C-alpha positions as CSV (number, residue, x, y, z in Angstrom):
1,M,64.3,-35.7,-135.1
2,T,63.9,-35.1,-131.1
3,E,66.3,-37.7,-129.4
4,P,64.2,-40.8,-127.4
5,L,63.2,-40.3,-124.3
6,L,63.5,-43.9,-123.2
7,Q,65.7,-46.4,-125.1
8,A,66.0,-50.1,-125.0
9,R,69.3,-51.8,-126.8
10,G,69.5,-55.5,-127.7
11,L,67.7,-56.5,-124.4
12,V,67.9,-60.5,-123.4
13,R,66.1,-62.4,-120.4
14,R,66.9,-65.9,-120.0
15,Y,64.9,-68.0,-117.5
16,R,66.4,-71.2,-116.0
17,G,67.7,-71.7,-119.8
18,T,65.0,-70.5,-121.3
19,T,65.2,-67.4,-123.4
20,A,62.6,-65.2,-122.9
21,L,63.9,-62.1,-124.8
22,D,66.1,-61.7,-127.5
23,D,68.0,-58.6,-129.0
24,V,65.5,-56.7,-128.3
25,S,65.5,-52.8,-128.7
26,L,63.2,-50.1,-128.9
27,Q,63.1,-46.1,-128.8
28,L,59.9,-43.8,-127.1
29,R,60.1,-40.5,-127.9
30,A,58.4,-37.6,-125.8
31,G,54.4,-37.7,-125.6
32,E,54.3,-40.8,-128.3
33,R,52.3,-43.7,-127.6
34,L,54.1,-46.9,-128.3
35,A,51.9,-50.5,-128.2
36,V,53.9,-54.3,-127.5
37,V,52.2,-56.7,-129.0
38,G,52.3,-60.1,-129.0
39,E,50.4,-63.9,-128.4
40,S,50.8,-65.1,-125.2
41,G,54.2,-66.5,-124.1
42,S,55.9,-63.8,-127.0
43,G,57.7,-61.7,-124.0
44,K,55.7,-59.0,-123.5
45,S,55.8,-58.8,-120.0
46,T,58.8,-59.9,-119.3
47,L,59.6,-56.6,-122.0
48,A,57.4,-54.5,-119.8
49,R,59.1,-55.7,-116.4
50,L,63.1,-54.7,-118.1
51,L,61.7,-51.2,-119.3
52,L,60.4,-50.3,-115.2
53,A,63.7,-51.7,-114.0
54,L,61.8,-54.4,-112.1
55,D,64.0,-56.9,-113.8
56,T,67.7,-56.8,-114.7
57,P,68.7,-58.0,-118.4
58,D,71.3,-60.9,-119.2
59,A,72.2,-58.5,-122.0
60,G,71.6,-54.9,-123.0
61,T,70.4,-51.5,-121.5
62,V,67.4,-49.5,-120.6
63,A,68.3,-45.8,-121.0
64,L,66.1,-42.7,-120.0
65,D,67.3,-39.6,-121.3
66,G,70.5,-41.3,-122.4
67,R,71.2,-42.2,-119.0
68,P,71.6,-46.2,-118.4
69,V,69.7,-47.3,-115.3
70,R,71.1,-49.5,-113.2
71,P,68.8,-51.4,-111.1
72,G,71.4,-52.3,-108.2
73,S,71.2,-48.6,-107.3
74,P,68.4,-47.3,-104.9
75,R,70.1,-43.9,-106.3
76,S,70.0,-44.4,-110.1
77,L,66.1,-46.5,-109.2
78,R,64.9,-43.5,-107.5
79,W,65.9,-41.2,-109.9
80,F,64.3,-43.2,-113.1
81,R,60.6,-44.2,-111.0
82,R,60.2,-40.1,-111.1
83,R,59.9,-40.5,-114.4
84,V,58.6,-44.0,-115.3
85,Q,56.0,-45.1,-113.5
86,T,53.3,-48.3,-114.2
87,V,49.5,-49.0,-114.6
88,P,49.0,-52.6,-113.4
89,Q,46.7,-55.0,-114.6
90,D,44.5,-56.0,-112.2
91,P,43.3,-52.6,-110.2
92,G,41.5,-54.9,-107.5
93,R,45.1,-56.4,-106.6
94,S,47.2,-53.4,-106.6
95,F,45.8,-51.0,-103.9
96,N,46.2,-52.1,-100.1
97,P,42.8,-52.7,-98.5
98,R,43.5,-51.3,-95.5
99,M,44.9,-47.8,-97.3
100,R,42.3,-45.4,-97.9
101,V,42.1,-44.2,-101.6
102,G,44.0,-40.4,-101.0
103,E,46.9,-42.2,-99.0
104,A,46.7,-45.1,-101.4
105,V,47.3,-42.5,-104.8
106,A,49.6,-40.5,-103.2
107,E,52.1,-43.5,-102.2
108,P,54.7,-43.0,-104.8
109,L,55.4,-40.0,-103.8
110,A,56.3,-41.0,-99.8
111,C,58.3,-44.0,-101.6
112,L,60.0,-41.3,-103.5
113,Q,60.8,-38.9,-100.5
114,V,58.8,-36.1,-101.9
115,H,58.2,-34.6,-98.6
116,G,55.3,-32.1,-97.7
117,D,51.3,-32.3,-97.7
118,H,50.3,-34.3,-101.0
119,T,46.2,-33.2,-100.4
120,A,46.1,-30.7,-103.1
121,R,48.1,-33.1,-105.1
122,V,45.7,-36.0,-104.8
123,A,42.5,-34.1,-105.4
124,E,44.0,-32.8,-108.5
125,L,44.5,-36.4,-109.6
126,L,41.7,-37.4,-108.8
127,V,39.5,-34.9,-110.6
128,A,42.0,-36.0,-113.7
129,V,41.0,-38.8,-113.9
130,G,37.0,-38.5,-113.7
131,L,36.6,-38.9,-109.9
132,E,35.5,-36.4,-106.9
133,P,38.1,-35.2,-105.0
134,D,36.7,-36.7,-101.6
135,A,37.3,-40.1,-103.1
136,A,40.6,-39.4,-101.4
137,H,38.7,-40.5,-98.1
138,R,36.9,-43.7,-98.9
139,W,38.4,-47.3,-99.2
140,P,39.4,-49.0,-102.3
141,H,36.8,-52.1,-101.9
142,E,34.4,-49.0,-102.6
143,F,35.2,-48.6,-106.2
144,S,33.9,-50.7,-109.3
145,G,36.8,-52.5,-111.1
146,G,36.6,-49.4,-113.8
147,Q,37.0,-46.7,-111.2
148,R,39.6,-48.7,-109.5
149,Q,41.7,-48.3,-112.6
150,R,41.1,-44.7,-112.9
151,L,43.1,-44.6,-109.8
152,A,45.7,-46.9,-110.5
153,V,46.6,-44.0,-113.2
154,A,46.1,-41.4,-110.7
155,R,48.8,-43.0,-108.8
156,A,50.8,-44.0,-111.5
157,L,50.7,-39.8,-112.5
158,A,51.8,-38.4,-108.7
159,P,55.0,-38.0,-109.6
160,R,54.5,-36.2,-112.2
161,P,56.3,-39.0,-114.7
162,D,56.9,-38.6,-118.5
163,V,56.4,-42.5,-119.2
164,L,53.5,-44.6,-118.4
165,V,54.3,-48.4,-118.9
166,A,50.7,-49.9,-119.0
167,D,50.6,-53.9,-119.3
168,E,47.0,-55.4,-120.4
169,P,45.9,-52.1,-118.9
170,V,42.0,-53.0,-119.6
171,S,42.5,-56.7,-119.7
172,A,40.1,-57.6,-116.7
173,L,37.5,-54.6,-117.6
174,D,34.6,-55.0,-119.2
175,V,34.0,-53.4,-123.3
176,V,32.0,-50.5,-122.3
177,V,34.6,-49.6,-119.1
178,R,37.0,-50.5,-121.2
179,L,36.8,-47.5,-123.5
180,Q,36.4,-44.8,-121.1
181,V,40.2,-46.1,-119.8
182,V,41.5,-45.8,-123.1
183,D,40.3,-43.0,-123.9
184,L,40.7,-41.7,-120.4
185,L,44.9,-42.4,-121.1
186,A,44.9,-40.8,-124.1
187,R,43.3,-38.1,-123.1
188,L,46.2,-37.3,-120.7
189,S,48.9,-38.3,-123.2
190,A,47.6,-35.7,-125.1
191,A,47.4,-33.0,-122.0
192,E,49.9,-33.9,-120.1
193,G,52.6,-34.8,-123.1
194,L,52.9,-38.6,-121.5
195,A,54.7,-41.4,-123.4
196,L,53.2,-44.1,-123.3
197,V,53.9,-48.0,-123.6
198,V,50.9,-50.2,-123.8
199,V,51.5,-54.0,-123.4
200,S,48.5,-55.9,-124.8
201,H,47.3,-58.8,-127.3
202,D,44.2,-56.8,-127.9
203,L,45.2,-54.9,-131.4
204,G,41.7,-52.8,-130.9
205,V,42.8,-51.1,-127.5
206,V,46.2,-50.4,-129.8
207,Q,44.3,-49.2,-132.7
208,R,42.0,-47.0,-130.6
209,L,45.2,-45.4,-128.4
210,C,48.4,-45.9,-130.1
211,E,50.5,-44.9,-133.0
212,R,53.3,-47.3,-133.2
213,V,53.2,-50.9,-132.6
214,L,56.2,-53.2,-132.3
215,V,55.2,-57.1,-132.6
216,L,56.9,-59.6,-130.5
217,D,57.1,-63.2,-131.0
218,A,59.4,-65.8,-129.1
219,G,60.9,-63.2,-127.5
220,R,61.7,-61.4,-130.8
221,V,60.7,-58.5,-132.6
222,V,59.2,-59.5,-136.3
223,E,57.4,-56.5,-137.0
224,Q,57.3,-52.4,-136.1
225,G,55.8,-49.6,-137.3
226,P,53.0,-47.1,-137.5
227,V,49.9,-48.6,-136.3
228,G,48.0,-48.0,-139.7
229,Q,50.8,-48.9,-141.8
230,V,51.4,-52.7,-139.6
231,F,47.9,-53.7,-139.3
232,T,46.9,-52.8,-143.1
233,A,49.4,-54.8,-144.5
234,P,51.0,-57.5,-141.7
235,R,54.6,-58.9,-142.8
236,S,54.5,-61.3,-140.5
237,E,52.3,-64.5,-139.7
238,V,51.8,-63.7,-135.8
239,T,50.2,-60.0,-136.6
240,G,48.0,-61.1,-138.8
241,R,46.5,-64.0,-136.5
242,L,46.6,-61.1,-134.1
243,L,44.8,-59.4,-136.0
244,D,42.3,-62.2,-136.8
245,A,41.7,-62.0,-133.4
246,V,41.0,-58.3,-132.6
247,P,37.4,-58.1,-130.8
248,V,34.7,-54.9,-131.2
249,L,35.3,-52.2,-129.0
250,D,32.8,-49.9,-129.8
251,P,29.9,-50.7,-127.1
252,V,27.5,-49.4,-129.6
253,T,28.1,-52.6,-132.0
254,A,30.1,-54.8,-129.3
Protein backbone atom coordinates (compact mmCIF):
# COMPACT_ATOMS: atom_id res chain seq x y z
CA MET A 1 0.00 0.00 0.00
CA THR A 2 1.32 3.46 -0.91
CA GLU A 3 2.19 5.97 1.78
CA PRO A 4 -0.37 8.71 2.48
CA LEU A 5 0.05 11.96 0.60
CA LEU A 6 -1.77 14.09 3.19
CA GLN A 7 -2.06 12.98 6.78
CA ALA A 8 -3.65 14.47 9.90
CA ARG A 9 -2.88 13.02 13.31
CA GLY A 10 -4.74 13.71 16.53
CA LEU A 11 -6.08 17.13 15.56
CA VAL A 12 -7.63 19.13 18.38
CA ARG A 13 -9.03 22.65 18.02
CA ARG A 14 -10.72 24.68 20.73
CA TYR A 15 -12.42 28.06 20.50
CA ARG A 16 -13.12 29.95 23.73
CA GLY A 17 -13.41 26.78 25.74
CA THR A 18 -15.49 24.88 23.15
CA THR A 19 -13.87 21.87 21.48
CA ALA A 20 -14.55 22.07 17.76
CA LEU A 21 -12.35 19.07 16.88
CA ASP A 22 -11.32 16.30 19.23
CA ASP A 23 -8.54 13.86 18.24
CA VAL A 24 -9.33 13.71 14.52
CA SER A 25 -7.00 11.72 12.26
CA LEU A 26 -7.21 10.94 8.54
CA GLN A 27 -5.10 9.81 5.61
CA LEU A 28 -5.39 10.74 1.95
CA ARG A 29 -3.50 8.96 -0.80
CA ALA A 30 -2.53 10.34 -4.21
CA GLY A 31 -5.57 10.55 -6.49
CA GLU A 32 -8.01 9.52 -3.75
CA ARG A 33 -11.33 11.31 -3.25
CA LEU A 34 -12.33 11.58 0.41
CA ALA A 35 -15.54 13.12 1.74
CA VAL A 36 -15.86 14.68 5.18
CA VAL A 37 -19.52 14.80 6.17
CA GLY A 38 -21.54 15.73 9.20
CA GLU A 39 -24.36 17.91 10.42
CA SER A 40 -24.04 21.64 10.97
CA GLY A 41 -21.56 22.36 13.77
CA SER A 42 -19.89 18.95 13.54
CA GLY A 43 -16.44 20.45 12.87
CA LYS A 44 -16.23 19.94 9.09
CA SER A 45 -15.14 23.47 8.22
CA THR A 46 -12.72 23.60 11.15
CA LEU A 47 -11.08 20.44 9.84
CA ALA A 48 -10.88 21.92 6.34
CA ARG A 49 -9.14 25.03 7.67
CA LEU A 50 -6.59 22.90 9.51
CA LEU A 51 -5.96 20.74 6.44
CA LEU A 52 -5.32 23.95 4.48
CA ALA A 53 -3.01 25.35 7.18
CA LEU A 54 -5.33 28.36 7.52
CA ASP A 55 -5.54 27.72 11.26
CA THR A 56 -3.25 26.17 13.86
CA PRO A 57 -4.37 23.13 15.87
CA ASP A 58 -4.15 23.13 19.65
CA ALA A 59 -2.77 19.61 19.35
CA GLY A 60 -1.88 17.25 16.52
CA THR A 61 -0.20 17.70 13.15
CA VAL A 62 -0.92 17.95 9.44
CA ALA A 63 1.79 16.51 7.17
CA LEU A 64 2.29 16.37 3.42
CA ASP A 65 4.51 13.56 2.13
CA GLY A 66 5.46 12.91 5.75
CA ARG A 67 6.65 16.50 6.24
CA PRO A 68 4.70 18.44 8.91
CA VAL A 69 3.47 21.85 7.84
CA ARG A 70 4.42 24.74 10.11
CA PRO A 71 1.72 27.45 9.94
CA GLY A 72 4.09 30.03 11.45
CA SER A 73 6.75 29.55 8.77
CA PRO A 74 6.28 31.47 5.47
CA ARG A 75 8.68 29.11 3.71
CA SER A 76 6.80 26.01 4.94
CA LEU A 77 3.45 27.54 3.97
CA ARG A 78 4.64 28.49 0.49
CA TRP A 79 5.84 24.92 -0.11
CA PHE A 80 2.58 23.51 1.26
CA ARG A 81 0.29 25.82 -0.73
CA ARG A 82 1.92 25.00 -4.01
CA ARG A 83 0.64 21.48 -3.45
CA VAL A 84 -2.59 21.93 -1.46
CA GLN A 85 -5.21 24.35 -2.78
CA THR A 86 -8.84 25.13 -2.01
CA VAL A 87 -12.13 25.54 -3.87
CA PRO A 88 -14.40 27.98 -1.99
CA GLN A 89 -18.04 27.57 -1.07
CA ASP A 90 -19.20 30.90 -2.51
CA PRO A 91 -17.63 31.69 -5.90
CA GLY A 92 -19.32 35.09 -5.99
CA ARG A 93 -17.39 36.36 -3.00
CA SER A 94 -14.07 34.71 -3.82
CA PHE A 95 -13.07 36.95 -6.73
CA ASN A 96 -11.84 40.53 -6.61
CA PRO A 97 -14.38 42.47 -8.72
CA ARG A 98 -11.61 44.85 -9.84
CA MET A 99 -9.47 42.03 -11.23
CA ARG A 100 -10.03 40.52 -14.67
CA VAL A 101 -10.49 36.77 -14.79
CA GLY A 102 -7.08 36.02 -16.27
CA GLU A 103 -5.31 37.90 -13.50
CA ALA A 104 -7.52 36.26 -10.87
CA VAL A 105 -6.86 32.73 -12.15
CA ALA A 106 -3.11 33.43 -12.16
CA GLU A 107 -3.18 35.03 -8.71
CA PRO A 108 -1.96 31.90 -6.81
CA LEU A 109 1.11 31.81 -9.03
CA ALA A 110 2.00 35.39 -8.12
CA CYS A 111 1.33 34.75 -4.42
CA LEU A 112 3.57 31.68 -4.53
CA GLN A 113 6.29 33.64 -6.33
CA VAL A 114 6.05 31.64 -9.55
CA HIS A 115 7.47 34.20 -11.97
CA GLY A 116 6.96 34.61 -15.71
CA ASP A 117 4.16 35.08 -18.23
CA HIS A 118 1.17 33.00 -17.18
CA THR A 119 -1.01 33.69 -20.23
CA ALA A 120 -0.66 30.20 -21.71
CA ARG A 121 -1.27 28.52 -18.35
CA VAL A 122 -4.43 30.57 -17.78
CA ALA A 123 -5.76 29.67 -21.24
CA GLU A 124 -5.02 25.99 -20.59
CA LEU A 125 -6.86 26.12 -17.27
CA LEU A 126 -9.91 27.87 -18.71
CA VAL A 127 -10.24 25.22 -21.40
CA ALA A 128 -9.78 22.46 -18.80
CA VAL A 129 -12.81 23.71 -16.85
CA GLY A 130 -14.98 24.10 -19.96
CA LEU A 131 -14.60 27.83 -20.65
CA GLU A 132 -13.19 29.73 -23.62
CA PRO A 133 -9.65 31.17 -23.40
CA ASP A 134 -10.96 34.68 -24.10
CA ALA A 135 -12.80 34.52 -20.76
CA ALA A 136 -9.48 35.73 -19.34
CA HIS A 137 -10.29 39.27 -20.54
CA ARG A 138 -13.70 39.49 -18.88
CA TRP A 139 -14.78 40.49 -15.38
CA PRO A 140 -16.07 38.03 -12.72
CA HIS A 141 -19.53 39.63 -12.58
CA GLU A 142 -20.09 38.73 -16.25
CA PHE A 143 -20.27 35.01 -15.36
CA SER A 144 -23.03 32.91 -13.82
CA GLY A 145 -22.60 31.24 -10.43
CA GLY A 146 -21.71 27.90 -12.00
CA GLN A 147 -19.20 29.54 -14.34
CA ARG A 148 -17.60 31.39 -11.43
CA GLN A 149 -17.22 28.08 -9.60
CA ARG A 150 -15.48 26.70 -12.70
CA LEU A 151 -13.18 29.72 -12.56
CA ALA A 152 -12.52 29.01 -8.89
CA VAL A 153 -11.51 25.45 -9.81
CA ALA A 154 -9.21 26.80 -12.55
CA ARG A 155 -7.59 29.19 -10.06
CA ALA A 156 -7.03 26.37 -7.57
CA LEU A 157 -5.37 24.25 -10.26
CA ALA A 158 -2.99 27.04 -11.36
CA PRO A 159 0.04 25.94 -9.28
CA ARG A 160 -0.48 22.26 -10.26
CA PRO A 161 -1.42 21.05 -6.76
CA ASP A 162 -1.57 17.46 -5.59
CA VAL A 163 -4.59 18.04 -3.32
CA LEU A 164 -7.76 20.14 -3.52
CA VAL A 165 -9.74 20.78 -0.36
CA ALA A 166 -13.28 21.83 -1.27
CA ASP A 167 -15.55 23.06 1.54
CA GLU A 168 -19.19 22.75 0.38
CA PRO A 169 -18.10 23.51 -3.21
CA VAL A 170 -21.56 23.24 -4.80
CA SER A 171 -23.95 24.17 -1.99
CA ALA A 172 -24.56 27.66 -3.47
CA LEU A 173 -25.53 26.27 -6.90
CA ASP A 174 -28.78 24.98 -8.34
CA VAL A 175 -29.17 21.25 -8.91
CA VAL A 176 -28.27 21.18 -12.62
CA VAL A 177 -25.14 23.32 -12.21
CA ARG A 178 -24.23 21.39 -9.07
CA LEU A 179 -24.17 18.18 -11.08
CA GLN A 180 -21.95 19.77 -13.73
CA VAL A 181 -19.39 21.01 -11.19
CA VAL A 182 -19.33 17.67 -9.35
CA ASP A 183 -18.66 15.86 -12.63
CA LEU A 184 -15.97 18.42 -13.51
CA LEU A 185 -14.16 17.76 -10.23
CA ALA A 186 -14.38 13.99 -10.78
CA ARG A 187 -13.05 14.30 -14.33
CA LEU A 188 -10.14 16.54 -13.31
CA SER A 189 -9.26 14.28 -10.40
CA ALA A 190 -9.12 11.25 -12.69
CA ALA A 191 -7.22 13.04 -15.46
CA GLU A 192 -4.66 14.77 -13.24
CA GLY A 193 -4.30 12.19 -10.47
CA LEU A 194 -5.56 14.90 -8.15
CA ALA A 195 -6.56 13.99 -4.59
CA LEU A 196 -9.75 15.61 -3.24
CA VAL A 197 -11.05 16.31 0.24
CA VAL A 198 -14.71 17.29 -0.19
CA VAL A 199 -16.43 18.74 2.86
CA SER A 200 -20.20 18.42 2.56
CA HIS A 201 -23.47 17.81 4.33
CA ASP A 202 -24.94 16.60 1.03
CA LEU A 203 -24.54 12.85 0.68
CA GLY A 204 -25.89 12.95 -2.88
CA VAL A 205 -22.75 14.88 -3.86
CA VAL A 206 -20.58 12.48 -1.87
CA GLN A 207 -22.08 9.39 -3.52
CA ARG A 208 -21.41 10.78 -6.98
CA LEU A 209 -17.91 12.14 -6.37
CA CYS A 210 -16.07 10.34 -3.57
CA GLU A 211 -14.67 6.88 -2.87
CA ARG A 212 -14.26 7.08 0.89
CA VAL A 213 -16.09 8.98 3.60
CA LEU A 214 -15.34 10.19 7.12
CA VAL A 215 -18.30 11.15 9.34
CA LEU A 216 -17.92 13.80 12.03
CA ASP A 217 -20.23 14.42 14.97
CA ALA A 218 -19.52 17.02 17.67
CA GLY A 219 -15.91 17.23 16.54
CA ARG A 220 -15.15 13.50 16.65
CA VAL A 221 -14.90 10.83 13.96
CA VAL A 222 -17.84 8.46 14.45
CA GLU A 223 -17.52 6.43 11.25
CA GLN A 224 -15.33 6.08 8.18
CA GLY A 225 -14.83 3.71 5.27
CA PRO A 226 -15.73 3.18 1.60
CA VAL A 227 -18.76 5.25 0.58
CA GLY A 228 -20.82 2.25 -0.52
CA GLN A 229 -20.16 0.37 2.69
CA VAL A 230 -20.86 3.27 5.04
CA PHE A 231 -24.01 4.38 3.24
CA THR A 232 -25.40 0.88 2.82
CA ALA A 233 -24.90 -0.17 6.44
CA PRO A 234 -24.36 2.95 8.58
CA ARG A 235 -23.21 2.31 12.14
CA SER A 236 -23.85 5.76 13.59
CA GLU A 237 -27.09 7.66 14.14
CA VAL A 238 -25.72 10.80 12.48
CA THR A 239 -24.94 8.90 9.27
CA GLY A 240 -28.49 7.57 9.24
CA ARG A 241 -29.91 11.08 9.67
CA LEU A 242 -27.74 12.42 6.84
CA LEU A 243 -28.85 9.57 4.57
CA ASP A 244 -32.49 10.33 5.33
CA ALA A 245 -31.88 13.89 4.08
CA VAL A 246 -30.16 12.97 0.80
CA PRO A 247 -31.52 15.23 -1.98
CA VAL A 248 -32.05 14.08 -5.53
CA LEU A 249 -29.01 15.11 -7.56
CA ASP A 250 -30.09 13.85 -11.00
CA PRO A 251 -31.68 16.82 -12.82
CA VAL A 252 -33.83 14.47 -14.90
CA THR A 253 -35.73 13.33 -11.82
CA ALA A 254 -35.33 16.47 -9.70
